N, C-alpha and C positions, 0 to 999 in steps of 0.2 A: 387484406391483412397488412397491418403496419407494426413495425417494431417500435416500441416506445423508448427503449434505452436499455442500459445494462442494469440488471436486477441484483446480481451478486457474483462473487467469485468464490472459489473454494480453495483452501490451502490445506494440504496434507502435512501433518506435523508429527514429529517424534514425541513431543511432549505438549499435547493440546492445552492443558491447563496453564502451563507456563507461557506459551505463545499467546494465548488469549489474554492473560493477565498483562503481558507486556503491551499488546495493542490497546487494551483498555487504559492502562496507565499513561502511555505516551500520547495517544490520540483522543482520550476521553470518550470512548465509544460506549454505547448503551448495550447491555446484555439483553438479547431478545429471547433466547431459548437455551436452556441448559437442562440436560437430563443425563442419566447414567449412560445411555447408549448413544447420545448425540442425535442429530447433528447439533452443533453448537454455533450460534449466530451472534454477531455483533453488528450494531447499526450505526452508520454515520448520520450526522444531522440531516443530510439531504435524502435519507432513506436507503441509500446503498448499503448492501450487506456483505459481510465476510463470513463465510461458513468455514469452520475448522473441523477437519476430519483426522482421525488417527491414521497414521501411515501404515502401509502393509509391511514396511521394513525395507523395501527396495526403493532407495531414494535416488532418483536420477540426478545427474550433475546439473548445476545451474547453467543455462545456455550461455555460450560465448556471444560477444557483441555481434549482432546481425545474423546469428544462426537461425535457421528455420524454426518456427514455433513461437509460442508466447515468451516474451522476454522479461517484462516487469509489470508491476501495478503502479499506476500514476495517481497520486492523491492531490487534489486541489487544496491549497492552503491560503489563508489570508495574509499571513506574515511569515515568509519563508526564512528570513534571517533569525527570527525568534525560534522557529522549529529546528533549524540547523544547530543553534546553540544548545537546545535541549538534547538533541540526538547526540551531539559530540560529547556532552557531559555524560551521557549514557554509555559512551564508548563504542558506538556502532562502527562497523567497517564502512568507511567512505569509499565508494567506487568512482564517482565523478563529483568533485567538490562543487560548492556553490558557484554558480555562474549566471550571468545575464546575457541572453542572446540578443542579436541586433534588433528584434522587434519589441524588446523590453521584457520578455518572459524570463522569469527567474527559475532555475532548475537546481536540483540536488538529488544525487543517486546514491543509495546506500543499501546495505543488507540488514534484514531483521535478525533476531537472535538465532534463527534456524537457517540463515543463508539466503532467504528469498530476496530478490531485487525489488526495491521500492523506490519510486521516484516521487519527489515532492515538486509541485508546480505552482508558482504564483504567476498567473497570466492576466494580462490586461484584457478587459472585455471590450470588444468592438462591435458595434451595430447589434447589440443585444445577444450576441453569442460569442463563445470563445473561438478565437481564430487559431488554427494550427500553425506550428512553426514553419 
């Protein structure tokens, strides 16, 4: 048995239609499935999916830096500076502003409209695969 990769992530939202519309507008994602009951899925060009679920009402706090558990979703982009400009015009909460780390990778960390941490990454490709920082 071999794992091929990450298929999807799920985000529980207070307002699923608004959060989905925001992700579609900002990232130009394709609507895969929509029904009255859900689940609701959006697809990235590489096939990765985001599933949107209605929250039960108990919203846990967003984890602090380096706290145990999942911290953020990292999305690969072709032009980080362009995306940062779009997001700042949208008024997103910037957590860690645009920076370039020593290996040339460009990073930007922000919160979506429901407070979820999203990181944008523009990474140079080395030897046919992305190299971690």
